[in-house]
N, C-alpha and C positions, 0 to 999 in steps of 0.2 A: 506545693507541687511545682516542680521545675518544668518549665516549658522551653524546649529548644527548637527554634525556628531555623530551618536551613533554606537558604535562597540558592536555587539552582540557576545561577546567573551565567554559567559558562558552558551552556549546552550547545552542541552542534550535532545534527543528525547525519549519519553516513549510512547509505544503503549500498551494500557491496554486491556486485555481480561477478561472474568469472573473469570479466575483462576490465572492470572499472570500479572505482569507489565514487559513488554519486553523492554530492553534497546537496541536501534537500532543505528548502525553507519550510520549517515545520511549525505548526500551530500547537499540536498536542502530541504527546507520546506516552505510552504506558507499556508495562511489562509485568508478567507474573509467572510463577512456577508452581507446579503441583507435584508433591512427593507422595506417591501411594504408600500408605502404611496401614498396618492392621495389628490388632491386639492378639496376643497368644493366650488363649484361655484353656485351663485344664480342669479336670474334675477334682473336686475337693478344695478348691481355692476360690474365695469370693471375688478377688480382684485378678487382673491379668498378671502374668509372669513376665511378659515382655511386650514391647511394641517395636516392630521391625518394618523396615522398608521391604516390600515384597516384589517390586517391579521397578523398571527404570522410570525416572521422573520425566515430566514433560514441561515445556516452557512455551510461552506465547508473547508476542509483542505486537503493538499496533501503532501506526503513525497517521496523523491527519496533516496533509501537506498542502501548501499553496501551489497552484499551477501558475507559473510565472513566465513572462516573456524574457526577462533578464535579471541578473543580480550580480553583485560584486562582493567578494570576500575581503577580509582584512588583508590577507597576503596570499592571493590565489596561487602565484607561481611556486611558493614554498609551503603550501598547505600540507600539514602532516596528517597522514591517514595511517591506520594500523594495517600492516601488511605492505606488499610491494606494488600495489595497484596505483594507477594514475588517477588523480582526483579530477572529476569533471562536474559541471553544474547540471542539475536535473531540471533545466528549463523545458518549456513545452516543445521547442524545436528539436530537442534531443531525445524525446520520449519514443517517437514512433519509428525511428530508423531501424534498419536490420540489426544493428548493434546497440540500439537504444535501450534504455532502462527497462521498459515494459516488456519488450521482446526477450531480453536477456533474463529477466526474472522468471518468465514462463519456461524458457529453455532450461535454466538451472534447476527449477522445481521438478521438471520431468526427469532430468538426469540424476536427481538426488544430490546436487552440488550444495552441500551445507556450507554456508558462508557467514562471515562475521558482520552483523549489522549492529550499530550502536548509537546511542545518544549520550554524548560524553564531552568533556572538555578536551581540547586539542591544542597542543603546542604552547602551553603556558611556560613562560621563561623559567629556566632553571630546573624543569622537571621533564619527565618523559611524556610521550604523546598520549599515553593512557593516564588520565588524571584520577581515575577511580572515583568519580563523583556522579555517575549515572548508571546506565545498564548496558550490557552487551548480550546479544543472543546469537548463537550459532544455529541457523535454521534455514528453511526455504519458505518462499512466498506461498501462502495458502489462499489469499483472496486479494483482489484489487477492485477499486471502484472510483467513479467520478460522479460528483453531485454538483449540478449547476442549476441555478434558479435565477429568475429576474431580480436584480437588485442585490445579488450576493456574489462573493468571490467564488469561482469554481474551485472545488477542493478535490484532492486525490487522497484516497484512503488505501493504506497498505497494511496487510496482516501477515505475520510470520509465525511458523511453528518449528519447534525443534525437540530433540530428545536429550535427556540429561538436565541437570540444573543449569540455570542461567550462568553464563561465564562470569558475570558481574552483576550485582544488584546492591548498590550502596544504599543503606537505610538512614543516612544522615550522620556525618561526622564533621569535625572541624575542617577537614580537607576539602569540603565542598564550598567553602566560603571564599572562593577566589574573587579577586577584584577585577579580573580581566573579562572581556566579552567574548569568550569562546576561543581564545587563542587565534592562530593564524587562519583557521577555517571559518571564523565568525562571519556572518553575512551582514554587511554594512548597509547596503541598499538593495531594494528589490522592487520590480515592477510587475505586480500580479495581473493576471487576466481579469476581466470583468464580464458581466453577463452578455455584453454586446459582442464578445469574442467567441461565442458558442453558436453553432449553426447546425441545422438538420436539413436533410433533403438529398435529392439525387444529383444535384449539381454542386460540386465542391465550392464552398464559399458562399452559398446562397441558402436562405432559410426555405423550409417547405412552403411553397406558394399557397397563400390563402389561409393558413392555419395560425392560430394564436397559441403558441406553446409557452407556458409559464415556467416549467421546470422539466429537466430530463435527468435521469439517473441511470448510469451503467454500472453493472456489477459482474464480476468474473470470479466464480468460486472454483478453487482447485483443491479438491479433497486430498488429504494426506493419509499415508499408511506407514506404520513403523514396522520394520523387520528386525527381529532380535533372535539371537541364538541361545539355546539352553546352555547354561554354564558360563555365559558371558558376564562381563562386568556391568552392574546396574547402579553402583554407587558412585556419585561424583558429578562433576560438571560435564558439559557436552564434549569438551576436548578430551576428557578422561575416559569416556565410554563410547566414543565414536567408532572404534574398531569392532565393537560387538553389537551396535545398534545403529540402524540407518533409517532415515525418513525420506520418503518419496511422495510425489504427487501421483495420482492415478486417474488418467483420463478414462472416459470422456468427462470434460469439465462442463460447468453450467454457466452459460453467458445469458444475460438479460439486459434489456433496455426498456425503461418506463418513461413515458411522456405524459405530463398533465397540462391541461390548458382549457381555455374557454371555447376553442374551436379546433377539432382534430379531424377534419373531413378527409384530408389526403394522407395523413400520416399512416393509417393502417395499410393503405395501398403501397406506400413507399417502403414499409417495413415488412411486407409479406414476402414469402419465399419467391424469389424472382428467377430461379433457374439459371439460364445462361446470361440473363441481363445483369451484368455486374455493377451497373450504375444504381441499382436498388439494393434493398436490404437495410436493416436497422443500423444507423450510424450517426455519430455526432462529430463535429469538427471544432477544434479549439485552436484559435490562432490570433496573434496580436494584429490588430488593424481590421478584423472582421472581413467583410466582403471584398474590400479593396486591398487586402494584404497580398504581398508577393508570395510566390511559390516557396516551398520548403521553409515555411515560417511557422509551422504549427504541427499538430498531431491529429490524425484521423483515426477514430476508434470505431470499428465496424464489426458487426456480427457476420460471420461467414455465411454466404447464401445457402449452401447445402446444409440442411438440417435446421434452418431458421424459419420461424413463422410467427404470426401474431397469435398469442395465447389467451389474452383477456382484453375486453373492452368494458368500460363502466361509465356511469353517469351519476352525479350526485348534485343536489341543490337544496338549499335551506331557504326558509322564508326571509325575505329582505335582500337576498343576493341579486345582483344585477343579472347574472346568468348562471347556467349550470356549469359544473366542472367535469370535464371528460378526462378519461385516462385510457391509455393504450400500452400494452406490454408485448414485447417480442422476446422470444426465448430461442436459444440455440445451444450448441456445444463447443463453439470455437469463436474466439475474437481475433481479428486481424488488426495490427497496428502499423500504420504507414504515416509518412509525412505528407502534408498538404502542398 
């Protein structure tokens, strides 16, 4: 039996919004497509007479990315990206601005702006920007999330959905065995955030006073819906069926934030619906340098006060544990992204 191992050593992840191509330091990436098919069965025949695609295909992709303070590409000024967008780094300081990646992903999803996101080799000498050794998905963001815990690197999770087959999904050929490190967009150095760069509370840059929070997780689900017309094209890749099939997000969205720790006395009060008190409401702050960081140095992820409140509280303890573990969840319908 022949075994062919393919080393994807030239991958760079690019998340595109309507204004920018964001280069993201990625730990894992995955993609899949589903092609709806069915058997045609007729009376008098034991087997089927055909197997046909009966509707437009769907595709998904997900990325687990590092939240970083800064990083350097191999050749940032000449970084090749597919399309005519400017390449920028997706560091934590660029996430929460009005034109930052998180805000733009939400806006593009609401507008149904289907964009090209890919994990691929870029700018290898003597070939085109598209090296055909990874995957491409034309889609919109369907969910975001940040997971931060004591002793771990905070991570950003992104998921995308599209209609039609994946624009590219290489299943392993000799063309994937490039000796370069991702071409001009390869990330050479990176400074990720650590658990000390994550804070909760009503005062920007300070932890919730008196509480011992071990982990916090934010998630933002943006359900999607596909609009198709009868008689339209259903066979082909996303770029081939886009005129007859569109995917949009459909608000209201579902935003949630969960904190776990050994003491959560004040967190429920901080995360409760605060009405006109905009200093409260569930939020986390990610910034390099922690409490002593300068302004505009990080991202604030906050659940909008209106429609947000604490939904669950729980306690658990096992024999031999030093203390109980508490959990608090706040839920709402909107997340606000700003810089700290």
